[in-house]
C-alpha positions, 0 to 999 in steps of 0.5 A, spaced: 416 709 681 418 714 676 413 711 672 408 711 678 409 719 677 409 720 671 403 717 670 400 720 676 402 728 673 399 725 666 393 724 670 393 730 674 394 733 668 388 731 664 384 734 670 387 740 669 385 741 662 378 738 665 377 744 669 380 749 665 375 746 659 369 746 664 371 753 667 371 756 659 365 753 659 363 757 665 365 762 663 362 762 657 355 760 660 356 767 664 358 771 658 352 768 656 347 770 662 351 776 662 348 778 655 341 776 657 341 780 663 344 786 659 338 785 654 333 783 659 335 790 663 336 794 657 328 791 654 325 793 662 328 800 661 325 801 654 318 797 657 318 803 663 319 808 657 313 806 653 309 806 660 311 813 663 310 815 655 303 811 657 301 815 662 303 822 659 299 820 654 293 818 658 294 825 661 293 829 655 287 825 654 284 826 661 285 834 660 282 834 653 275 829 655 275 834 661 276 840 657 270 837 651 266 836 657 266 843 659 265 845 652 259 839 652 257 842 658 257 850 655 254 848 649 248 844 653 247 850 657 247 855 651 242 852 646 238 850 653 237 859 654 236 860 646 230 855 647 227 858 653 228 864 649 225 861 643 219 859 648 218 865 651 219 869 643 213 864 641 209 866 648 209 873 646 208 871 639 201 867 641 199 873 644 198 878 639 196 873 634 188 875 633 184 869 635 179 866 630 174 870 632 177 877 632 179 875 625 172 874 623 170 881 627 176 884 622 174 881 616 167 884 618 169 891 620 174 891 613 169 889 609 164 895 612 170 900 612 174 899 606 181 899 606 182 896 613 183 890 610 188 891 605 193 894 609 193 888 615 194 884 609 200 888 607 
């Protein structure tokens, strides 16, 4: 009877050792999984920070683009205004430039009168 009891105790001890080994493996697996989750959480936080930085950079770029757009629009308006003034000035100059027949008439008068042609050229 004692031999059977001793054998049963021995088998129970082996099962306890097996359970302890399984528990140790499970504890190690849980520890590794915990580290993996921690690393994943850390990576997720880093990605959130990167995303926030990208949003800030995007907002800054949008402001710069808007500023450049305003500057470009103003430059276009200024250029158009200068072109309009230049065109007006050219029209005024064209009105003052004598026609070929007027130049011919002035030369004829200058030839008769003396120094008029020389003064106009000076």
